[in-house]
N, C-alpha and C positions, 0 to 999 in steps of 0.2 A: 268320641272325644269327651272327656270328663269336664264338667263345668264346676267352677268353684267361685265362692264369694270372697272379695277382698275389700278392705277398708283403706281408703286413701284420703290424705289431707292435702288440698291444693290451695294456693294463694293466687287469686285472680283479681285483676283490676278492671273494673267496669265503670263506664261513664254514666253519670246520672242524666235524666232528661234535662235538668237545668244546664249541665255542662255542655250537652249536645246543642241545646238552644243557643247558648252563648257563642259557641264556636261558629255556628251558622251565621249568627248576626254580626260577628266580627268582620267577616269578609264582605258584607254587603256595603256597596257604596251608598251615597246619600239618597239618590233617587229610589234605589231598591229598598232602602230602609223605610222610606215614607210609605211605599206600597205595602211593605210587610206590616207596619203599624196599623194601617187602615184595614188590612185583612184580619189582623188579630182583634181589632175592635168590633168588626162585623161578626166574628164567630164567638166572641166572648162578651156577653152582656154585662159581666162584672167589671169590665175594663172600660174606662171612659177617658175622653180627651179633655184637657184643661186643668186649671188649678182648682183646689177645693173651695177657695173663697169666691169663685165666680157664681155660685148658686146660693141663694138665700137660705135654702133648706139645710145647707151643710154648715158645719162649724168651720172656723178659720184655721184649724189645725191641719197638718199635712198627713201624708199616708202613714207616718209613724204612729200617730194617735189611733188611726183605724186599725193598724196592726195590734196595738195594745188592747183595743176593745175586742178584737177577734180572739186574742189569747185569753182574755178574761172570760169571755162567753164560752170558750171551749173548756175552761177549767170548771165553770159552773155546770156545763152540760157535758157529761161523759158519754161520748159516742159509743164506746164499747158496751155500755149497759143496754143499749137499745138495738144493737146490731147482732142478729143471729147468724152465726157462720153457716148454719145449715141452709138458711134462706138465700143469703147473698154471698157470692164469692168475694174473697178479700181483695182481689185485683180491682174490683169496682170502686174501692175507696181511694185509689191512687189516681192522680192525674197523669196517666201514662199515654199521652197523646202523640208521642214522638217516636218515629221509626229509627231503627239502627242503620237504615240505608243512608247512602250519601245524600248530598244536597239535591234539592229539587231542580231538575234540569229543564223544566218547562220554559219555553221561549214564546214571546208574543209573535203573532203572525201579522205581517204588514199587509195592508190592503191596496197598496199602490199597484198600478198596472205595469206589466213587464214590457220590454221593447218588442216582444213577439206580438202582444196585443196591439201595440201602436202600428206595427207593420201591417197587421191584419186589417186595421181600420183604414189604412191607406189603400190596401188592396181592393177593398169593397167600393172605392171611389173610381175604380178603373172599369172600362168597358170590356168585359171578358165573358165568354160563355161558361156554362157550368163545368165543362171538362177542364178548361184552362184555369178556372177559379180553384178547382180541387187540386190541380197540380201545383199552383202557386201557394196554396195553403200548406201543402205538404213540404214544399221547399222552405217556407218560413219556419215551419216546425222543425226542420232539420238544421237550422242555424244554431250555433253554440252561443254562449252568453256574450262573446266578443263580436258576434255578427258574422262569423265566418261559416262557410259551407264546407265542412270537413269530409263529407261523404262523397263518393264518386257518383257521376251521373248514371252509370250503369246500375249501381246499387239502388239508386232512387227509382229508376224505371222498374226494377224488380219489385221494390216495395209497393209501388203503385199498382202493379199487376196482381200481387198476392193479397194485399190488404184491402184495396178498394176496387179491384177488378177493372182498373183503367189501363187499357193497352195504349202505350204511347212510345214513340221512338226517342232515342237519345238526342237526336237533333232537335226535336220539338221541345224537350225539357231544357236543353241548352239555350234555345232561342227565348223561351219564357224567362229563364234565369237572367239573361243579359238585358232583355227589353223591359221586363217588368220589375223583378226583384232588385237588380242592381241599379235601377233607375229611381228607387225610393230614397227617402231621406232617413238618416243621414248618409252622405256619400260614403261609399266603401262597403256598404252592406251587401252580403252575398258573395264576397270574394272567396276564392279558394286558397289563397296564400297572401302573404304580406305584400309582395310585389304587385299583385292584381289589386289589392285594396288601395295602395298608394296611387296607382295609375287611375283608378276610378275617381279618386278625389281630385287629382291634379288636372284631369281632363274636364272637370266642371268649372275650373277657374278661367278667367278671361285670358285669351291667347296672346299674352305679351311675349317678348323675346326671352325673358327669364323663365316664364312658364314653359315655353317650347323647349328650352334647354333642359329644364328639369324633367320634362316628359321623355325626352330622348335618353337621358341618363337612366331613368327608371326602366325604360323599355329595352334599351340596347346595352347598357353598361351597368346593370344592376349588381352583378357580382363584384365588379371593380369598386362600385360605390360602397357596398357593404364592407369590403375589406380595406376601404379607405386608400385605394391605390389611385390617388388623385392625379399623379403625373401621367398615367396612362389615359385618363379621361381627357385631360387638357390637350394632350398631344393628338389624340384621335379626333376630337371635336374641333381642334384648332381654335381654342378659346383661351382667354387670359384667366389667371387665378382669381381675379376679382369677379369675373362672370360666373365661374364655377362656385365661388363662395355665395353669390346671390341665389343661384339655383339650389344649392344645398340648404340654404336658409328656408326656402320655400318648402323643401321636402321635409325637413325636420319639424316644421310646424303642422304637418298633417297628422291625423289621428290614426295610430296603428290598431286601435280597438274601437271601432265606431259603435259597436253594440253596447259597450260599457258606458259610453256617454249618455245613452238613453236610459240605462239603468240608474246611473247616478242622479239624473234629473228627476227620476221618479222616486228615489229613495228619500225618506224623511231625514231632515238634518238633525243629527244628534249633538246636543250641547253638553259639554263637560261641565259638571257642577263640582267645584273644588270641595273636598271634605275638610281641608284644613286651610287656615290663613295664617301667614307669618307676619307678625307685627313687631315693630321696634319700640321698645320701652327703655329709653336712654341708651345705655351700652348693651342692653340685653335684647336677645331675639326670643320672642315668646310665641308659642304655638297656640292658636285658638281653633276650636272646633266649630264648624259651620252649625249655626243654630238649628238648622233643619235636622241635624243628627241627634238632637236632644229634645224630643217632643215632650210636651207637658202631659203626663198621664197620671191617672189616679184610679184607685179601686172604688167601685160603686158603694156608696154608703147605704144605699137602699138594700143591697145584697148583704152588707154587714148587719144591718138591722134585721133582715130576714133570718140570718143565722142566730142572732140574739133571741129572736122570737121563739126559735126551736127550744131554747133552754127553759122556756116557761111552760112547755107542754106538761100537762098533768098526766101522770101515768105513762104507760108504754105506748109510743106512737105506732100507728098502723103502717102498712107497707107503702101507701102513697106518700105519707109524711116522711118515711125513711128515704124514699127515692128522691123526694124534693130536697131533703136535707143533704144527701150526697151530691146532688147536682149543684146546689149553692156552694158547698164547701170546695168541690172540684174547681168551679169557676173562679172562686176567690183565690185559691192556691195558684191557679194558672195565671191569674192577673198579677199576683204578687211576684211570681217567678219572672214574668215578662218585664215588669217594671225594674226588677233587680238586674235582669240581663241588659236592659238599656243603660242603666247606671254603670254596670261593670264594663260595658262596651265603651262608654264615654271615657272612663278612667284608663282603660287599656290603650285606646287610641291616642290619648293625650300623652301618656307616659312614653309610648313607643316613638311617636313622631318627635317629641321633644328630645329624646335620646339621639335620634337621627340628626336633628338640627345641631345639637351640641357636638356630635361626632364630626360633622361636616361644617363647622362654624365658619371657617375661612371662606368656603364656597358661598355660603348663604350671606355673608357680609359683602362679598365682591361680585358674585354672579359669574366669576371666571371659571370656566369648566376645568382648566388645568389645576385648580385648587382642590378638586375632588380627591379625597383620600380613598385608598382601597378599603372597601367595606363589604362584608358578607353578612348573611342573616345571623350567624353565630355571634358576631361582634355585638350586635344590638341585643340579642337574647341574653348574653352574659351581663350586659349593663342593667337591663330591666328585670333580670332574674325570671325570665319566662322561657317557655319552650320555643324552639326554632319554628315549629309549625304555627304557633301563635303569631310570631313576627311575620311569617309568610302570609297569613290571613289578613293581617293589618295592612300590609303593603299591597295586597292584591286589589286592583281596580280602584285605588284611592289616588287622589290628586291634591296637591298643595299649591296655594296661590301665594306667590312672592312678588316683590317689587319689580322683578325682572322677568316675570312670566309665570305661567301655570304648568306644573310638571307632574308626571306620574311619580309616585313614591318609589317605584321600582327603578326609576332612572338613577337614583343615588347609590345603588348597589353595583359594585364592580369588583373584578378580581385584581390581583396585584402582580407586579413583576419588579425586579431589582435593577436599578440603573448602575452606571459605572462607579458611583460614589457609595454603593452599598445601601442606598435608601430604597424603601418600597414605594412604588408609585402606582397609581391606578391605571389600568388598561384604557380607561376612558380618556385619561390625559394623553396617552400615547396616540390614541385614535384622533384626538383633536389636533395634535401637532402634525400627524400624517395628513389629515384633511387640509390643514393650512399649507403644508408643503405642496400638495397637489394643486391647491388653488393658486399658488404663485409660480408654478412651473411655466416654462415656455411651451405653449400649446402646439407650436410647430414641431418641437422635439420633446414630447413629454417624457418624464422619467419612467423607466422600467421599475419593476419591484426591486431589482438588485440595486439600482441607483437610489431608490427611496430608502432601502436598508442602510446604504452607506451614509446618506444624509442624516438619518436618525442616529447613526453611530457617532457622527460628529457632534451631536447634541447630547450625547451621554446615554443613549438608549441602544444597547447592544442586542438587536433583534434579528433573527434569521429571516431570509427572504420569504420562506413559506409562511412565516408568521405575519409579515407585512402583507402578503397576498390574502391571508385570512381576514385581517383587519380591514383591508380595502374592500373585500367582498361584503363584509358586515356593514360597511358604510355605503353600499350600493354604488361603488365607484368602478367603472369599467377598466380594462387593461389599458396599457399605454397606447397601443395601436388604435383603439377606439376613442381615445381622448384627443387624438391628433386633430388639429384644426389648420385651416389655411392661413 
């Protein structure tokens, strides 16, 4: 096969390190930005925290003056005169510290103990021999995060035989499961299914008439209870509706996932820090950025002075001086880029959030969810003349504090549909009306999805039954049969 040379001209678009840095910082929430600033200060000695006038050695001018001094010193000192391309590759003169890869996906690892650790601690307080202790440890390790034992007893006996050389019968494993594991706190741990989990919990309660009724319902009429066939239960147990209602109230207050309760108690509480604050100035609503989003940063004047000192070198500098000069210049450029990225981030966040507030002005003035207009990322991108991906980064993981609560910025985006009057309304508005309808329905005869579609149609929203079902599922509202109450 013959080879030939060709000459091609291509037009490529490539992001600069500064643009990549800005995009990454745009999507950082307040707390993550603080950590990012601290990290940059640690790795870049030319970047400092605070205002210029806080140190007596510094002039009262801002970073602009530092930038002017840098440009003047660079004019006096021509780097190209002292840098031999044969000695040092050109890429070393650029601050190219940023990868083309996506964002850093590292996540902090929590140090809180799991519920398996807590169960093991309870286990070691019991009087068991070594064999029983090993079996119970294996049972605890076989529990899932909800506290259920999903594996069969036969499979567990096989595991014990093959992995630990412990020969044990299924009856002995079953006995230890019931007498030791299921006897631990919280109640319900070690159950094989939901019915057993609820029975383990209800049997630990004081034996009142209501508790006994609830126990019989879970034990003998569990399927009828799940399907809400209440008439069958009352007729077979020969009890009144009020007695059944009291028993059901006891059952619904039980914990279907006891393992999660232990995990939640061990999990550190995460506090939402709002990135924006909405304040009223007369008739106007103004967006303010959380002060922690705009840290006071400056370039080190000592490093600027070091760069200026290089301009006074007599003759050609040696390799050590050239390396030092490159290091100082790289750190100063990196510091300047980082400070500029912080300022651009501030301006972009304010412009975007203010556009969102102006677009949803009726909602922000009233707090009424039905006043939310249909809004997608492109609507805001067209207003602020930015790319849709930029708007997405701004709205991601950001929160705004208003007079009626703190909300995720993504909350204000929704799709649209057309009502009978030909007006475009937000799907969130329809969901709110649907939620209100279900909240006011007769719980003894709750509305089906078809009934809800008819009710919405009378209000001017012509929506199909399957769409009502989709919205209901998005609102985590069960079907009519499961909403039925006595």
